[in-house]
C-alpha positions, 0 to 999 in steps of 0.5 A, a space after each residue: 499499499 506504500 507504493 502510490 504510482 502503477 498499483 494494480 487495479 483492485 480485483 474485481 468479482 469476474 476475478 474472484 468468480 474465475 479463482 474459485 471456479 478453478 479452485 473448485 474443479 481443480 483434479 476433476 477436469 480430465 488431465 491434457 497435459 503430458 507431463 512426462 514430456 516435461 523436460 526442464 526442472 520442476 521444484 514442487 513445493 507442498 504442505 502436508 496438510 493443504 485443505 485448499 488443493 489436495 497434498 496428494 496431487 503433488 506426489 502424482 505431479 513428481 511421479 510424471 515429471 522427469 526432472 521434478 524435486 518434490 518438497 514436502 514440508 510437515 504440518 503445514 498447509 498452502 502456504 507451507 514456504 512461509 511456514 519453513 522460510 529458512 528451509 525453503 529459501 535453502 531449497 529453491 537455491 539448491 535448485 536454482 544453483 544445481 539444475 539448468 
């Protein structure tokens, strides 16, 4: 709120409705992305008790993407990287330093 110029516009109801639709449909639509064809390194961060997104879906992503790393944080939720900031920074730096 400190920035006075060039601020983003306030979120409107159409954006909120689109987000709610995306969240409620997550995991119910048929998968159309061939995850096994993603060859770029992928870092997946997941909390063990995420009530917004099923935590198990991250394990499925990890299994299907050839160059994926999965960091699964214990006793944490949707903002797991905020609950474990030091660990997240260490792991993100490791990922960025070792994968091209």
